[in-house]
N, C-alpha and C positions, 0 to 999 in steps of 0.2 A: 477363643471359643473353648469353654470347658465342657468336656463330654463325659457322661457317666452312663455305663451300660450295666443294667441289673438283670440277671437271669433269676426268675422267681421259681423256687422249688425244683431246680435242676442246675447242673453245671454245664455251662456253654463251652463248646470246644473252641480251640484257637481259630479254626477255619471260619466259624460263624462270627466270631468277634472281629476278625480281620475284614470280613465281608461288610459288616456294619460300619466299622471305622472308615474303610475306603469309600463307601457310599456317602457317609456323613460329610466328608470333605467337600462335596459338591454344594452343600448348603451355603458355604461362604460366597459362592457366585451369585446367590439370589438376595442375600442381605449381609452386609459386612459388619453389622452391629450386633450380631448374635453373641449373647453373653454365656448362655448355658443350654446344653442339649441333654435331655434325659431320655434314655431308651429302656423300656421294660419289655422283656421277653418272657411270656408266660405260657403255661400249658393249660388249656381249657379242659378240665377233666369233669365229666358228668358221671357221678356215682362210680368213681374209681376206674373208669375206662377212659383213657386219654383219647380225646377226640380231635381237637384242632390246636394250632399254634397261634398265639396272639402276639402282635407287636404293637406297642404304643410308643409314640414319640411326642415329647413335650419340648418346645423351643421357647426360650425366653429372650426377648429383646427389650430394650428400654420401653416401658409403658405398654408392652404387649406380651401376651402369652398365647401360644398356639398349641393345639393338641389334636392328634389324630390316632386312630386305632384301626387295625386291620386284622382279619382272621382268615387263615387258610390252612392247608395241609402241611406246609413247611414254613420254617421261620424265615428263610430267605425270601420266599414269595410274599409272606405277610409283611416283612420289613420293606421290601421294594415297593409294594402297593402303598403302604403308609407313607413312605418317603415321597412318592409321586404326588400324593394328596397334599403333603406338607409343602412341597415346592410350589404347588398351585396356590396355597394360602399365602405363602410369602410373596409370590408374584403379585397377587391381588392386592395385598397390603401396600406393596411398593408403588403400584399403579395409582392407588388412592392418594398416596402422599404426593405423587407427581402432579396429580390433577388439581 
């Protein structure tokens, strides 16, 4: 599983990157064919006043692409929410294939 984390228009600290990497390891439990995971961490700034933190996760498995986006007041909260949604999508996809 190839993981790329991109912080858009800011420098992410080591603690945030460790949090993201540690949580992404759980994705292997839900689908062992994951090829690539892209994480985008962005600041939602409306007219130069920073408002919310956005986390986007894109997961590529053979013949499928999954995408989720979440916004909140902290990157950790946004990422955790997006990851929970992504896990739900991966579970749903696995159940479809089993049926």
